[in-house]
Every structure is written in structure tokens, then in C-alpha cells.
C-alpha positions in Angstrom: 5.8 65.3 39.6 3.7 66.6 42.6 0.0 66.8 42.6 -0.6 70.5 43.4 -4.1 71.8 44.3 -4.4 73.4 40.9 -3.6 70.1 39.1 -6.0 68.1 41.3 -8.8 70.6 40.5 -8.1 70.3 36.8 -8.1 66.5 37.2 -11.5 66.6 38.9 -12.9 68.9 36.2 -11.6 66.8 33.3 -12.8 63.6 35.0 -16.3 65.0 35.5 -16.4 66.0 31.8 -15.9 62.3 30.9 -12.3 62.4 29.5 -10.4 59.2 29.7 -7.4 58.8 32.0 -5.1 58.9 28.9 -6.6 62.1 27.7 -6.3 63.7 31.2 -2.7 62.6 31.4 -1.9 64.2 28.1 -3.6 67.5 29.1 -1.9 67.7 32.5 1.5 66.7 31.1 4.2 65.0 33.1 1.9 62.2 34.4 1.1 58.8 33.1 -2.4 57.3 32.6 -1.8 55.0 35.6 -0.9 58.0 37.8 -4.2 59.6 36.8 -6.1 56.4 37.6 -4.3 56.1 41.0 -5.1 59.7 41.9 -8.8 59.3 40.9 -9.0 56.2 43.1 -7.3 57.9 46.1 -9.7 60.9 45.7 -12.6 58.5 45.6 -14.1 60.2 42.5 -17.2 58.6 41.1 -17.1 56.8 37.8 -16.4 59.2 35.0 -19.2 60.7 33.0 -19.8 59.1 29.6 -18.9 61.4 26.8 -21.7 61.7 24.3 -24.7 61.5 26.3 -27.4 59.1 27.2 -27.7 58.2 30.9 -27.0 54.5 31.7 -30.4 54.2 33.3 -32.1 54.9 30.0 -30.6 51.8 28.5 -32.8 49.0 27.5 -32.3 45.8 29.6 -30.2 43.2 28.0 -32.2 40.4 26.5 -31.2 36.8 26.9 -30.0 35.8 23.5 -29.7 32.0 24.0 -32.6 30.0 22.8 -34.0 27.3 25.2 -33.1 23.7 24.4 -35.7 21.4 23.0 -36.6 18.6 25.5 -35.1 15.9 23.3 -31.9 17.9 22.6 -32.3 17.5 18.9 -31.0 20.1 16.5 -33.4 22.9 15.7 -33.2 26.2 13.8 -34.2 29.5 15.5 -34.8 32.9 13.9 -33.2 35.8 15.7 -33.3 39.5 14.9 -29.9 41.0 14.8 -29.1 44.7 14.7 -25.9 45.8 13.0 -24.4 49.0 11.7 -23.7 49.8 8.1 -22.1 53.2 7.9 -24.3 55.6 9.8 -27.4 53.4 9.4 -28.6 50.7 11.8 -30.0 47.7 10.0 -32.2 44.9 11.5 -32.3 41.6 9.8 -33.6 38.1 10.5 -30.9 35.5 10.8 -31.4 31.7 11.0 -29.0 30.0 13.4 -28.5 26.4 14.4 -28.9 26.5 18.2 -28.0 23.0 19.2 -25.7 20.5 17.4 -26.7 16.9 17.8 -23.9 14.7 18.8 -24.2 11.0 18.1 -23.1 8.8 20.9 -21.4 5.5 20.0 -20.5 3.3 22.9 -17.2 1.5 22.7 -17.3 -2.1 21.7 -15.3 -5.0 22.9 -14.5 -3.4 26.3 -13.8 -5.8 29.1 -13.7 -4.3 32.5 -11.9 -6.5 35.0 -13.5 -7.5 38.2 -11.8 -5.6 41.0 -10.2 -7.6 43.9 -11.1 -4.8 46.3 -7.8 -4.5 48.1 -7.1 -2.0 50.9 -4.0 0.1 51.0 -2.2 -2.2 53.3 -2.9 -5.2 51.1 -1.2 -3.8 48.0 2.1 -5.2 46.7 4.5 -4.4 43.9 2.6 -6.6 41.6 -1.0 -5.4 42.3 -2.9 -2.7 40.5 -3.0 0.5 42.5 -6.0 2.1 40.6 -8.2 3.8 43.2 -11.9 3.0 43.1 -14.5 5.2 44.8 -14.3 8.0 47.3 -11.4 7.8 49.7 -13.6 9.3 52.5 -16.2 6.5 52.2 -16.0 3.0 53.8 -16.3 1.2 50.5 -13.1 2.8 49.0 -10.6 0.3 47.6 -8.0 -0.4 45.0 -8.4 -2.6 41.9 -5.8 -5.1 43.1 -5.6 -7.1 39.9 -2.1 -8.4 38.7 0.0 -5.7 37.2 2.7 -6.5 34.6 6.4 -5.8 35.3 7.0 -2.5 37.0 3.7 -0.9 36.2 1.5 0.4 39.1 -1.6 -0.6 37.1 -3.2 -3.6 35.5 -3.4 -3.8 31.7 -6.9 -2.3 31.7 -6.1 0.7 33.9 -2.8 1.3 32.0 -4.9 2.0 28.9 -6.9 4.6 30.9 -3.9 6.2 32.6 -1.4 6.2 29.7 -2.9 7.4 26.4 -0.7 7.8 23.4 -0.1 11.4 22.3 -1.9 11.0 18.9 -5.1 9.7 20.6 -5.1 12.6 23.1 -4.8 15.0 20.2 -7.6 13.3 18.3 -9.9 13.4 21.4 -9.2 17.1 21.8 -10.5 18.0 18.3 
């Protein structure tokens, strides 16, 4: 299908009337919605007019709907006015929502963090823990260096961090 001058003019007219690319493609016949979009882009036509009326400048600015957090991050209930449509009638109603959920933090018990031997890269062997500690670009970067069992690259403590059983990962995700 070729874009004749006549078809291009019809495209411009329909686009300025606010028809969608699909509607224009159906009226022109023999072209796809994407072909219409491509031609509109190549012609550098402005965004299509909105069918039905009100100019976008007349819209009210969007309000920030998220409530600010309380300083102590505790749960609190806020009342918000919500507008919804029921049939042809717009209804406003007050709705109470819980804005912040309080999460209780329970520190792990019986955790023993081993003291690092602070080994450099050249000091590591097959039987030392290769867990990196710190920022590699800083001078104080080092590896754990504690004894690692069998063929593992990590000590017992760092193995628990690196290799988590599948059922624990799934529980932590929920």
C-alpha cells in the first residue's frame, strides 16, 4: 500500500479529529494500526486531539495521595476522600485506611560471628575462608581467613550466609 497525497490528507484530518490509530487504519483500509502510527511519526503530527472535549490544561493538578509518616513510624489510620463512579453518578465517600504497618524487629539469638583473620588475597589457601570483607577499593579490604571445612571456600559461619536452604529462602520471601 502506498501513501498517496489523498490518503495522507485523510490521515491528517482523522488524526486532528482525535481518532485512534486503529480507527484511522480501519477507515483508510489496507493499512495496519502500526503503519498509521509510523506515518504520523514521520509527518511529525502533534499529539492527537482528545475525543470528548476538555482541554488538558483545564485539568486539576494531581494531589499527592500518600500520607506522611509519623515520626515514630507507628501504625496510624488516615481518612481520605475517594471519588468513584456508580453508573452515571460520581460518588464521594470517606474511607479509613491503614497507612503504615508496624513491623516488629526481633534480633537473632545465639549468633556467634567469628573474628576475622584479615588475610590478603595472596595469603589465602585452599583451607581458608574466602569471604570478602569491606570495599575492595579501600586499603582495609580483606578476606575472613578462618579455617574452611573440606572443599568449601567459606568457613562454617559464612557457609550459612552463602548457602541458604530452599525452604528458608521461600519463607523469607513471604
